[in-house]
C-alpha positions in Angstrom: -10.4 12.3 0.8 -9.8 9.3 -1.0 -11.1 9.8 -4.2 -9.2 12.9 -4.2 -6.4 10.8 -3.7 -6.9 8.4 -6.2 -7.9 10.9 -8.7 -4.2 12.0 -8.3 -2.7 8.8 -8.8 -1.0 9.2 -5.8 -0.5 6.1 -3.1 -0.7 6.2 0.7 3.0 5.9 1.2 3.6 8.9 -1.4 0.9 11.0 0.1 2.4 10.4 3.4 5.7 11.5 2.3 4.5 14.4 0.9 3.5 15.3 3.9 6.3 14.1 6.2 4.0 11.3 7.8 4.0 7.7 7.2 1.1 5.5 4.9 0.0 4.4 8.3 -0.9 7.9 9.2 -2.8 8.4 5.3 -4.7 4.8 6.3 -6.0 5.6 9.6 -7.3 9.1 8.3 -8.5 7.6 5.2 -10.3 4.9 7.3 -11.9 7.1 10.1 -9.7 6.2 12.9 -7.9 8.9 12.9 -9.3 12.9 12.7 -7.2 15.5 11.5 -7.6 19.4 12.6 -7.8 21.8 10.3 -4.3 22.6 9.5 -3.7 18.8 8.7 -6.7 19.2 6.2 -5.3 21.9 4.2 -1.8 20.4 4.2 -3.4 17.3 3.0 -5.0 19.3 0.1 -2.2 21.5 -0.6 0.0 17.8 -1.0 -3.2 16.5 -3.3 -2.8 20.1 -5.1 -6.6 20.8 -4.8 -8.7 23.4 -3.5 -10.1 22.7 0.2 -12.8 25.0 -0.3 -13.6 22.6 -3.3 -13.1 19.4 -1.6 -15.5 20.6 1.6 -18.4 21.8 -0.8 -18.3 18.6 -2.5 -18.6 16.8 0.7 -21.4 18.7 1.8 -23.7 18.2 -0.8 -23.0 14.3 -0.8 
């Protein structure tokens, strides 16, 4: 998720704003301090304009 955000050229604050959350929410998600549910994951992917299935596939291959 971090790399996808960076690849999109978006800051944590910008991503948070896109989904109606604060920058601290994004930071906690990226640091693993906060888990997200499927709906939040899909919303984040949509805000980053990436296909959630591709992101999951890439994560599974690591």
